[in-house]
KOLTILUM-248257 format. One record per atom (N, C-alpha, C, O, CB): x, y negated, z negated; residue in three letters. Coordinates in nm, 2 decimals. Atoms other than C-alpha are relative to their C-alpha. Glycine has a CB too. Layout:
KOLTILUM-248257
[site [X, Y, Z], "ALA"]
...
end
This chain:
KOLTILUM-248257
[site [-0.03, -0.11, -0.08], "UNK"]
[site [-0.75, -2.78, -0.16], "UNK"]
[site [-0.12, 0.09, 0.00], "UNK"]
[site [-0.18, 0.13, -0.11], "UNK"]
[site [0.13, 0.08, -0.05], "UNK"]
[site [0.11, -0.08, -0.01], "UNK"]
[site [-1.03, -2.57, -0.04], "UNK"]
[site [0.04, 0.15, 0.04], "UNK"]
[site [0.14, 0.17, 0.11], "UNK"]
[site [-0.10, -0.05, 0.11], "UNK"]
[site [-0.03, -0.14, -0.03], "UNK"]
[site [-1.03, -2.19, -0.02], "UNK"]
[site [-0.12, 0.06, 0.08], "UNK"]
[site [-0.23, 0.03, 0.06], "UNK"]
[site [0.02, 0.08, -0.13], "UNK"]
[site [0.11, -0.07, -0.08], "UNK"]
[site [-1.22, -1.99, 0.24], "UNK"]
[site [-0.01, 0.14, -0.06], "UNK"]
[site [0.08, 0.21, -0.08], "UNK"]
[site [0.04, 0.00, 0.15], "UNK"]
[site [0.03, -0.13, 0.05], "UNK"]
[site [-1.39, -1.68, 0.11], "UNK"]
[site [-0.02, 0.09, 0.12], "UNK"]
[site [-0.11, 0.08, 0.19], "UNK"]
[site [-0.12, 0.00, -0.09], "UNK"]
[site [0.02, -0.11, -0.11], "UNK"]
[site [-1.35, -1.38, 0.34], "UNK"]
[site [0.00, 0.13, -0.08], "UNK"]
[site [0.08, 0.15, -0.17], "UNK"]
[site [0.11, -0.01, 0.11], "UNK"]
[site [0.01, -0.13, 0.06], "UNK"]
[site [-1.44, -1.03, 0.25], "UNK"]
[site [0.06, 0.10, 0.10], "UNK"]
[site [0.06, 0.08, 0.22], "UNK"]
[site [-0.15, 0.04, -0.03], "UNK"]
[site [-0.05, -0.11, -0.09], "UNK"]
[site [-1.27, -0.72, 0.38], "UNK"]
[site [-0.11, 0.09, 0.04], "UNK"]
[site [-0.18, 0.15, -0.05], "UNK"]
[site [0.12, 0.08, -0.08], "UNK"]
[site [0.10, -0.09, -0.04], "UNK"]
[site [-1.50, -0.51, 0.58], "UNK"]
[site [0.05, 0.14, -0.03], "UNK"]
[site [0.17, 0.17, -0.04], "UNK"]
[site [-0.03, -0.01, 0.16], "UNK"]
[site [-0.03, -0.14, 0.03], "UNK"]
[site [-1.52, -0.14, 0.52], "UNK"]
[site [0.10, 0.06, 0.10], "UNK"]
[site [0.19, 0.14, 0.07], "UNK"]
[site [-0.12, 0.09, 0.00], "UNK"]
[site [-0.09, -0.05, -0.10], "UNK"]
[site [-1.34, -0.07, 0.85], "UNK"]
[site [0.14, -0.04, -0.02], "UNK"]
[site [0.23, 0.05, -0.01], "UNK"]
[site [-0.05, -0.05, 0.14], "UNK"]
[site [-0.14, 0.05, 0.03], "UNK"]
[site [-1.04, -0.28, 0.76], "UNK"]
[site [0.06, 0.07, -0.12], "UNK"]
[site [0.17, 0.11, -0.13], "UNK"]
[site [0.00, -0.15, -0.02], "UNK"]
[site [-0.05, -0.07, 0.11], "UNK"]
[site [-1.02, -0.12, 0.42], "UNK"]
[site [0.04, 0.15, 0.03], "UNK"]
[site [0.13, 0.20, -0.02], "UNK"]
[site [-0.11, 0.00, -0.11], "UNK"]
[site [-0.02, -0.14, -0.04], "UNK"]
[site [-1.04, 0.23, 0.58], "UNK"]
[site [0.13, 0.01, 0.07], "UNK"]
[site [0.21, 0.11, 0.05], "UNK"]
[site [-0.11, 0.05, 0.09], "UNK"]
[site [-0.12, -0.01, -0.07], "UNK"]
[site [-0.75, 0.15, 0.80], "UNK"]
[site [0.12, -0.01, -0.09], "UNK"]
[site [0.22, 0.06, -0.08], "UNK"]
[site [0.01, -0.11, 0.11], "UNK"]
[site [-0.10, 0.02, 0.10], "UNK"]
[site [-0.54, 0.03, 0.51], "UNK"]
[site [0.02, 0.13, -0.09], "UNK"]
[site [0.13, 0.17, -0.13], "UNK"]
[site [-0.02, -0.12, -0.09], "UNK"]
[site [0.00, -0.11, 0.10], "UNK"]
[site [-0.64, 0.33, 0.28], "UNK"]
[site [0.03, 0.13, 0.07], "UNK"]
[site [0.06, 0.23, -0.01], "UNK"]
[site [-0.13, 0.00, -0.07], "UNK"]
[site [-0.02, -0.13, -0.06], "UNK"]
[site [-0.60, 0.61, 0.54], "UNK"]
[site [0.12, 0.07, -0.03], "UNK"]
[site [0.11, 0.19, -0.06], "UNK"]
[site [-0.01, -0.02, 0.15], "UNK"]
[site [-0.12, -0.08, 0.03], "UNK"]
[site [-0.24, 0.70, 0.48], "UNK"]
[site [0.00, 0.06, -0.14], "UNK"]
[site [0.04, 0.18, -0.17], "UNK"]
[site [0.13, -0.08, 0.01], "UNK"]
[site [0.00, -0.04, 0.14], "UNK"]
[site [-0.30, 0.73, 0.10], "UNK"]
[site [-0.11, 0.11, -0.01], "UNK"]
[site [-0.09, 0.21, -0.08], "UNK"]
[site [-0.03, -0.11, -0.09], "UNK"]
[site [0.11, -0.10, 0.01], "UNK"]
[site [-0.63, 0.92, 0.14], "UNK"]
[site [0.04, 0.13, 0.07], "UNK"]
[site [0.01, 0.24, 0.02], "UNK"]
[site [-0.13, -0.06, 0.06], "UNK"]
[site [-0.04, -0.12, -0.07], "UNK"]
[site [-0.49, 1.16, 0.40], "UNK"]
[site [0.11, 0.08, -0.08], "UNK"]
[site [0.11, 0.20, -0.08], "UNK"]
[site [0.06, -0.03, 0.14], "UNK"]
[site [-0.10, -0.06, 0.08], "UNK"]
[site [-0.20, 1.23, 0.17], "UNK"]
[site [-0.06, 0.07, -0.12], "UNK"]
[site [-0.02, 0.18, -0.16], "UNK"]
[site [0.11, -0.10, -0.05], "UNK"]
[site [0.08, -0.06, 0.11], "UNK"]
[site [-0.44, 1.30, -0.12], "UNK"]
[site [-0.07, 0.13, 0.05], "UNK"]
[site [-0.07, 0.23, -0.02], "UNK"]
[site [-0.09, -0.09, -0.06], "UNK"]
[site [0.06, -0.12, -0.05], "UNK"]
[site [-0.63, 1.54, 0.10], "UNK"]
[site [0.10, 0.11, 0.03], "UNK"]
[site [0.07, 0.23, 0.00], "UNK"]
[site [-0.08, -0.04, 0.14], "UNK"]
[site [-0.11, -0.10, -0.02], "UNK"]
[site [-0.31, 1.72, 0.20], "UNK"]
[site [0.04, 0.07, -0.13], "UNK"]
[site [0.05, 0.19, -0.14], "UNK"]
[site [0.12, -0.06, 0.07], "UNK"]
[site [-0.04, -0.06, 0.13], "UNK"]
[site [-0.21, 1.77, -0.16], "UNK"]
[site [-0.11, 0.08, -0.06], "UNK"]
[site [-0.09, 0.19, -0.11], "UNK"]
[site [0.03, -0.12, -0.10], "UNK"]
[site [0.11, -0.08, 0.05], "UNK"]
[site [-0.56, 1.89, -0.26], "UNK"]
[site [-0.02, 0.13, 0.08], "UNK"]
[site [-0.05, 0.23, 0.02], "UNK"]
[site [-0.13, -0.08, 0.01], "UNK"]
[site [0.01, -0.13, -0.08], "UNK"]
[site [-0.57, 2.14, 0.03], "UNK"]
[site [0.11, 0.10, -0.04], "UNK"]
[site [0.08, 0.22, -0.05], "UNK"]
[site [0.02, -0.04, 0.15], "UNK"]
[site [-0.11, -0.09, 0.04], "UNK"]
[site [-0.23, 2.28, -0.07], "UNK"]
[site [-0.03, 0.06, -0.14], "UNK"]
[site [-0.01, 0.18, -0.15], "UNK"]
[site [0.13, -0.08, 0.00], "UNK"]
[site [0.03, -0.05, 0.13], "UNK"]
[site [-0.33, 2.31, -0.43], "UNK"]
[site [-0.12, 0.10, 0.00], "UNK"]
[site [-0.12, 0.20, -0.07], "UNK"]
[site [-0.03, -0.11, -0.10], "UNK"]
[site [0.11, -0.09, -0.02], "UNK"]
[site [-0.66, 2.47, -0.33], "UNK"]
[site [0.04, 0.13, 0.06], "UNK"]
[site [-0.01, 0.24, 0.02], "UNK"]
[site [-0.11, -0.07, 0.08], "UNK"]
[site [-0.05, -0.12, -0.06], "UNK"]
[site [-0.48, 2.72, -0.12], "UNK"]
[site [0.08, 0.08, -0.10], "UNK"]
[site [0.08, 0.20, -0.10], "UNK"]
[site [0.09, -0.03, 0.13], "UNK"]
[site [-0.07, -0.08, 0.10], "UNK"]
[site [-0.26, 2.81, -0.41], "UNK"]
[site [-0.09, 0.06, -0.10], "UNK"]
[site [-0.07, 0.17, -0.15], "UNK"]
[site [0.10, -0.10, -0.08], "UNK"]
[site [0.10, -0.06, 0.09], "UNK"]
[site [-0.56, 2.87, -0.63], "UNK"]
[site [-0.07, 0.12, 0.08], "UNK"]
[site [-0.12, 0.21, 0.01], "UNK"]
[site [-0.11, -0.11, -0.04], "UNK"]
[site [0.06, -0.11, -0.08], "UNK"]
[site [-0.70, 3.09, -0.34], "UNK"]
[site [0.08, 0.13, -0.01], "UNK"]
[site [0.03, 0.23, 0.02], "UNK"]
[site [-0.01, -0.05, 0.14], "UNK"]
[site [-0.08, -0.12, 0.01], "UNK"]
[site [-0.41, 3.33, -0.40], "UNK"]
[site [-0.07, 0.09, -0.11], "UNK"]
[site [-0.06, 0.21, -0.09], "UNK"]
[site [0.14, -0.04, -0.04], "UNK"]
[site [0.06, -0.08, 0.10], "UNK"]
[site [-0.60, 3.45, -0.71], "UNK"]
[site [-0.12, 0.08, 0.06], "UNK"]
[site [-0.16, 0.18, 0.00], "UNK"]
[site [-0.05, -0.09, -0.12], "UNK"]
[site [0.11, -0.07, -0.06], "UNK"]
[site [-0.89, 3.55, -0.48], "UNK"]
[site [0.05, 0.09, 0.12], "UNK"]
[site [-0.03, 0.14, 0.19], "UNK"]
[site [-0.10, -0.10, 0.05], "UNK"]
[site [-0.05, -0.09, -0.10], "UNK"]
[site [-0.66, 3.73, -0.24], "UNK"]
[site [0.02, -0.07, 0.14], "UNK"]
[site [0.04, -0.01, 0.24], "UNK"]
[site [-0.09, 0.12, 0.02], "UNK"]
[site [-0.01, 0.08, -0.12], "UNK"]
[site [-0.65, 3.45, 0.02], "UNK"]
[site [0.15, -0.04, 0.02], "UNK"]
[site [0.22, -0.05, -0.08], "UNK"]
[site [-0.08, -0.13, 0.00], "UNK"]
[site [-0.14, 0.04, -0.02], "UNK"]
[site [-0.32, 3.35, 0.18], "UNK"]
[site [0.02, -0.14, -0.03], "UNK"]
[site [-0.07, -0.22, -0.01], "UNK"]
[site [0.04, 0.03, 0.15], "UNK"]
[site [-0.03, 0.14, 0.03], "UNK"]
[site [-0.15, 3.03, 0.08], "UNK"]
[site [0.03, -0.07, 0.13], "UNK"]
[site [0.09, -0.01, 0.22], "UNK"]
[site [0.12, -0.01, -0.10], "UNK"]
[site [-0.03, 0.08, -0.12], "UNK"]
[site [-0.13, 2.75, 0.34], "UNK"]
[site [0.14, -0.06, -0.02], "UNK"]
[site [0.18, -0.10, -0.14], "UNK"]
[site [-0.10, -0.11, 0.02], "UNK"]
[site [-0.13, 0.07, 0.01], "UNK"]
[site [0.21, 2.60, 0.41], "UNK"]
[site [-0.02, -0.15, -0.02], "UNK"]
[site [-0.13, -0.20, 0.03], "UNK"]
[site [0.09, 0.03, 0.12], "UNK"]
[site [0.02, 0.15, 0.01], "UNK"]
[site [0.26, 2.23, 0.32], "UNK"]
[site [-0.01, -0.06, 0.14], "UNK"]
[site [-0.09, -0.16, 0.15], "UNK"]
[site [0.12, -0.06, -0.07], "UNK"]
[site [0.02, 0.06, -0.13], "UNK"]
[site [0.30, 2.15, 0.69], "UNK"]
[site [-0.14, 0.02, 0.06], "UNK"]
[site [-0.19, -0.07, 0.12], "UNK"]
[site [0.11, 0.06, 0.10], "UNK"]
[site [0.14, -0.03, -0.04], "UNK"]
[site [-0.03, 2.32, 0.77], "UNK"]
[site [-0.10, -0.09, -0.07], "UNK"]
[site [-0.19, -0.14, 0.00], "UNK"]
[site [-0.03, 0.15, -0.02], "UNK"]
[site [0.09, 0.09, 0.07], "UNK"]
[site [-0.20, 2.12, 0.50], "UNK"]
[site [0.01, -0.14, 0.05], "UNK"]
[site [-0.09, -0.21, 0.05], "UNK"]
[site [0.04, 0.01, -0.15], "UNK"]
[site [-0.01, 0.13, -0.05], "UNK"]
[site [-0.06, 1.80, 0.64], "UNK"]
[site [-0.07, -0.01, 0.13], "UNK"]
[site [-0.14, -0.11, 0.16], "UNK"]
[site [0.15, -0.04, 0.02], "UNK"]
[site [0.07, 0.01, -0.13], "UNK"]
[site [-0.19, 1.88, 0.99], "UNK"]
[site [-0.15, 0.01, -0.02], "UNK"]
[site [-0.22, -0.06, 0.05], "UNK"]
[site [0.05, 0.12, 0.09], "UNK"]
[site [0.15, -0.01, 0.03], "UNK"]
[site [-0.53, 1.97, 0.85], "UNK"]
[site [-0.05, -0.13, -0.06], "UNK"]
[site [-0.17, -0.16, -0.05], "UNK"]
[site [-0.03, 0.12, -0.09], "UNK"]
[site [0.04, 0.12, 0.06], "UNK"]
[site [-0.54, 1.65, 0.65], "UNK"]
[site [-0.02, -0.12, 0.09], "UNK"]
[site [-0.09, -0.21, 0.06], "UNK"]
[site [0.10, -0.04, -0.11], "UNK"]
[site [0.02, 0.11, -0.10], "UNK"]
[site [-0.52, 1.43, 0.96], "UNK"]
[site [-0.15, -0.02, 0.04], "UNK"]
[site [-0.20, -0.13, 0.02], "UNK"]
[site [0.08, 0.03, 0.12], "UNK"]
[site [0.14, 0.02, -0.03], "UNK"]
[site [-0.88, 1.50, 1.07], "UNK"]
[site [-0.09, -0.01, -0.13], "UNK"]
[site [-0.19, -0.08, -0.13], "UNK"]
[site [-0.05, 0.11, 0.09], "UNK"]
[site [0.08, -0.01, 0.12], "UNK"]
[site [-1.01, 1.58, 0.72], "UNK"]
[site [0.01, -0.13, -0.08], "UNK"]
[site [-0.07, -0.16, -0.17], "UNK"]
[site [0.04, 0.12, -0.08], "UNK"]
[site [-0.01, 0.12, 0.07], "UNK"]
[site [-0.88, 1.25, 0.59], "UNK"]
[site [-0.09, -0.11, 0.05], "UNK"]
[site [-0.11, -0.21, -0.03], "UNK"]
[site [0.15, -0.05, 0.02], "UNK"]
[site [0.09, 0.11, -0.05], "UNK"]
[site [-1.11, 1.04, 0.81], "UNK"]
[site [-0.13, -0.01, -0.08], "UNK"]
[site [-0.16, -0.13, -0.13], "UNK"]
[site [-0.04, 0.03, 0.14], "UNK"]
[site [0.12, 0.02, 0.08], "UNK"]
[site [-1.44, 1.11, 0.62], "UNK"]
[site [0.04, -0.03, -0.15], "UNK"]
[site [-0.04, -0.11, -0.21], "UNK"]
[site [-0.09, 0.13, 0.00], "UNK"]
[site [-0.04, 0.03, 0.13], "UNK"]
[site [-1.25, 1.10, 0.29], "UNK"]
[site [0.04, -0.15, -0.01], "UNK"]
[site [0.01, -0.22, -0.11], "UNK"]
[site [0.11, 0.09, -0.05], "UNK"]
[site [-0.04, 0.14, 0.00], "UNK"]
[site [-1.11, 0.76, 0.38], "UNK"]
[site [-0.12, -0.09, 0.01], "UNK"]
[site [-0.13, -0.19, -0.06], "UNK"]
[site [0.09, -0.03, 0.12], "UNK"]
[site [0.12, 0.08, -0.01], "UNK"]
[site [-1.45, 0.63, 0.48], "UNK"]
[site [-0.07, -0.01, -0.13], "UNK"]
[site [-0.12, -0.12, -0.17], "UNK"]
[site [-0.09, 0.05, 0.11], "UNK"]
[site [0.07, 0.00, 0.13], "UNK"]
[site [-1.60, 0.73, 0.15], "UNK"]
[site [0.08, -0.08, -0.10], "UNK"]
[site [0.02, -0.16, -0.18], "UNK"]
[site [-0.01, 0.15, -0.05], "UNK"]
[site [-0.09, 0.08, 0.09], "UNK"]
[site [-1.30, 0.58, -0.04], "UNK"]
[site [-0.02, -0.15, 0.03], "UNK"]
[site [-0.02, -0.24, -0.06], "UNK"]
[site [0.14, 0.04, 0.01], "UNK"]
[site [0.01, 0.14, -0.04], "UNK"]
[site [-1.33, 0.25, 0.16], "UNK"]
[site [-0.14, -0.06, -0.04], "UNK"]
[site [-0.14, -0.17, -0.09], "UNK"]
[site [0.02, -0.02, 0.15], "UNK"]
[site [0.14, 0.05, 0.04], "UNK"]
[site [-1.71, 0.22, 0.09], "UNK"]
[site [0.00, -0.01, -0.16], "UNK"]
[site [-0.06, -0.11, -0.21], "UNK"]
[site [-0.11, 0.10, 0.04], "UNK"]
[site [0.00, 0.01, 0.14], "UNK"]
[site [-1.64, 0.29, -0.28], "UNK"]
[site [0.08, -0.13, -0.05], "UNK"]
[site [0.04, -0.20, -0.13], "UNK"]
[site [0.07, 0.12, -0.06], "UNK"]
[site [-0.08, 0.12, 0.04], "UNK"]
[site [-1.36, 0.02, -0.30], "UNK"]
[site [-0.08, -0.13, 0.04], "UNK"]
[site [-0.07, -0.22, -0.03], "UNK"]
[site [0.13, 0.01, 0.08], "UNK"]
[site [0.07, 0.12, -0.04], "UNK"]
[site [-1.58, -0.23, -0.11], "UNK"]
[site [-0.11, -0.03, -0.10], "UNK"]
[site [-0.13, -0.14, -0.13], "UNK"]
[site [-0.07, 0.02, 0.14], "UNK"]
[site [0.10, 0.02, 0.11], "UNK"]
[site [-1.86, -0.17, -0.37], "UNK"]
[site [0.07, -0.06, -0.12], "UNK"]
[site [0.01, -0.14, -0.19], "UNK"]
[site [-0.07, 0.13, -0.03], "UNK"]
[site [-0.07, 0.05, 0.12], "UNK"]
[site [-1.61, -0.23, -0.65], "UNK"]
[site [0.04, -0.15, 0.02], "UNK"]
[site [0.03, -0.22, -0.07], "UNK"]
[site [0.13, 0.08, -0.03], "UNK"]
[site [-0.04, 0.14, -0.03], "UNK"]
[site [-1.49, -0.55, -0.48], "UNK"]
[site [-0.12, -0.09, -0.01], "UNK"]
[site [-0.12, -0.20, -0.06], "UNK"]
[site [0.07, -0.01, 0.14], "UNK"]
[site [0.13, 0.08, 0.01], "UNK"]
[site [-1.85, -0.67, -0.44], "UNK"]
[site [-0.04, -0.02, -0.14], "UNK"]
[site [-0.09, -0.13, -0.18], "UNK"]
[site [-0.11, 0.07, 0.08], "UNK"]
[site [0.04, 0.01, 0.14], "UNK"]
[site [-1.92, -0.59, -0.80], "UNK"]
[site [0.09, -0.10, -0.08], "UNK"]
[site [0.04, -0.18, -0.16], "UNK"]
[site [0.00, 0.14, -0.07], "UNK"]
[site [-0.09, 0.09, 0.07], "UNK"]
[site [-1.61, -0.78, -0.92], "UNK"]
[site [-0.02, -0.14, 0.04], "UNK"]
[site [0.00, -0.23, -0.04], "UNK"]
[site [0.14, 0.04, 0.03], "UNK"]
[site [0.02, 0.13, -0.05], "UNK"]
[site [-1.70, -1.08, -0.71], "UNK"]
[site [-0.14, -0.05, -0.04], "UNK"]
[site [-0.18, -0.16, -0.01], "UNK"]
[site [0.02, -0.01, 0.14], "UNK"]
[site [0.14, 0.04, 0.04], "UNK"]
[site [-2.06, -1.08, -0.85], "UNK"]
[site [-0.10, 0.00, 0.12], "UNK"]
[site [-0.20, -0.06, 0.10], "UNK"]
[site [0.00, -0.13, -0.06], "UNK"]
[site [0.09, 0.00, -0.12], "UNK"]
[site [-2.22, -1.01, -0.51], "UNK"]
[site [-0.10, 0.11, -0.02], "UNK"]
[site [-0.21, 0.10, 0.05], "UNK"]
[site [0.08, 0.02, 0.12], "UNK"]
[site [0.09, -0.11, 0.01], "UNK"]
[site [-2.39, -0.69, -0.62], "UNK"]
[site [-0.01, 0.03, -0.15], "UNK"]
[site [0.09, 0.03, -0.22], "UNK"]
[site [0.05, 0.12, 0.08], "UNK"]
[site [0.02, -0.03, 0.14], "UNK"]
[site [-2.54, -0.61, -0.96], "UNK"]
[site [0.05, 0.15, -0.03], "UNK"]
[site [0.03, 0.23, 0.06], "UNK"]
[site [-0.14, -0.01, -0.05], "UNK"]
[site [-0.05, -0.14, 0.03], "UNK"]
[site [-2.37, -0.30, -1.13], "UNK"]
[site [-0.12, 0.09, -0.02], "UNK"]
[site [-0.22, 0.05, -0.07], "UNK"]
[site [0.09, 0.00, -0.12], "UNK"]
[site [0.11, -0.10, 0.03], "UNK"]
[site [-2.58, 0.01, -1.14], "UNK"]
[site [-0.01, 0.03, -0.14], "UNK"]
[site [0.09, 0.04, -0.22], "UNK"]
[site [0.03, 0.13, 0.08], "UNK"]
[site [0.02, -0.02, 0.14], "UNK"]
[site [-2.74, 0.07, -1.47], "UNK"]
[site [0.00, 0.15, -0.03], "UNK"]
[site [-0.02, 0.18, -0.15], "UNK"]
[site [-0.13, -0.06, -0.04], "UNK"]
end
């Protein structure tokens, strides 16, 4: 039995990771707005944070997908680990 080796491109990883990354961005925005109360800033509602995380999740997802792709390459021995 032969196996074909295929790698996941960064774009495909980004599509899979987007819901999780956007959720993490929403949680971080909400917690950051709660910390902003100490500085006199208004807190953002959870729904506002979710809406803001939709566009802000795109660059975060791209960075996460590139990081995961690098980890996958390193695990498969395609790239030497950074010293």
